[in-house]
N, C-alpha and C positions, 0 to 999 in steps of 0.2 A: 734467169727466169725463176728459179726456186726462191731466191732472195726477194724478188718482187712479190711473189705469192705470199710469202711469210709476212712481208710488210703490209700487204693488203689485208691479210687475215687479222693481224694485230690492230690495224686501224679500224676495221669493222667491229672487232670485239670491244674496243673502247668506245666507239661512237654509238653502237647499238643501244647500250643501256641508257645513255644520255638522251638519245632520240626517243626511246620508249617512255621515259619519264616525262619528257616534254610532251609527248603524245597524251600521256595520262593527264597532265595539267591542262592541256587543251580540251580533252574530253570531259573534264569536270568543270569547265568554264572558268578556271583560275586566271586564264590569260585575258579575260575581260577587264580585270583590274590590275594585273601584274604583268611585267615583262622581265625577261632575263637580265637585261642590262640598262634599263631606263625606268624612271618613275612614271607610273600612270596614275591611277586613282590611289593605288597602294605602292609601297616601295618596290624597287627592283629586287629580283631574287638574289643578285650578287650583293646588294646592300644587306639583305637579310642574312646571307651567309657570312658576311663580314662582321655583322653585329654579334652573331652567335658563335663565331669561331672560337674554338678552344673550350667551350662549355661542354662538360661531359653529358649533361642532360638535354642538350639543345634539340636533338631529334625528337625526343618525347614532348618537350615544350611546344615545338612547332607543330607536331602532329595534333596535339590537343587544340592549339589555336586554329588550325585548319578546320577541324570539325566543329568546335564550339564558338569560334569567332573571338574577337577581342577588341580592346580600345585603349587609346592613350599611349601606346608604345611608339607609334609613328606619326602622331599628330591627332587632329580632331576628328578625322574620318574613321569611324569604326569599321572593322572587318566583320561582316555578317557571318553567322553560323553557316556551315556547309554540310547540311545533314545528308546530302546525296553522296558524300564521300565516306567510304567505310574506314574503319580504324586502320585496316591493313593498307589501303590506298593512301591514307594520310601519312602513314609511316614511310611508305615508298616516296611520296612527294617530299617529305621533310628531309629524308636522306639525300635525295637528288639535289634539293635546294642547297644543302650544306656543302655539296661538292663544287658549287659555282663560284667560289672565292676568286 
């Protein structure tokens, strides 16, 4: 019984941050153009994580792109600026995306 409770607690502690950041992405309308594991209008978050894996400044680069937008990295469709996303939320989203390798 005790082992089952510990396992459940560990599972929830790992899943909760991932779900919270998915909820943040949904609340900021990111999921209209992106999905975790497949291309929509923009690349999947797993593809983004793979592209930026191992880059020390990846989280800062991604956070800036989330807020300011960008173009040319993933093809001809530009990513519009997301002025409704605060810098703090952009950093949370970027950190979450980079965990999705």
